[in-house]
C-alpha positions, 0 to 999 in steps of 0.5 A, a space after each residue: 727140937 731136942 735130940 731126946 724128942 727126935 730119938 723118941 719120934 724115930 723110935 715111935 715111927 719104928 714101932 708103928 712101922 714094925 707093927 704094920 709090917 708084922 700084920 702084913 707079913 704074918 697077919 699078927 693083930 697083936 703086932 698091929 695093936 701093940 705097934 700102934 699103941 706103943 708108937 703113938 705113946 712114943 710120938 706123944 712123948 716126943 711131943 711132950 719133950 719138944 714142948 719141954 714137959 717132964 711127962 714126955 721124958 717119963 713116958 718115953 722112958 717107960 715105953 722104951 723100957 717096956 719095948 726093950 724088955 719085950 724085944 730082949 725076951 723075943 731076941 733070946 727066944 728067936 735069935 732073929 735080928 729082924 725085928 727083935 735085934 733092930 728094936 733092941 738096938 734102937 731101944 738101947 740108943 733111945 733109952 741112953 739119949 732119954 736118960 742122959 737128957 740130951 737137950 
């Protein structure tokens, strides 16, 4: 498994866990749905990267950028490290790994 596939996998698991925690703590159905959707898409991207498929890279980049934009806006509004700061930091690392094409 490549480093890029592992990065997408870990970020996907983090998105899934964050969506579930948002639902558990705040009763946020939006967190549950968006966390599940983006988490599954990142897991699919990881699978594509693992198989050497070009779509896996593009899917991973697109979902990571979408999450980064979302959580940067949320971080600016709330100034809370959890969960926005964590997701921004993990997203930046994931995006760097994906863009550098670490194999």
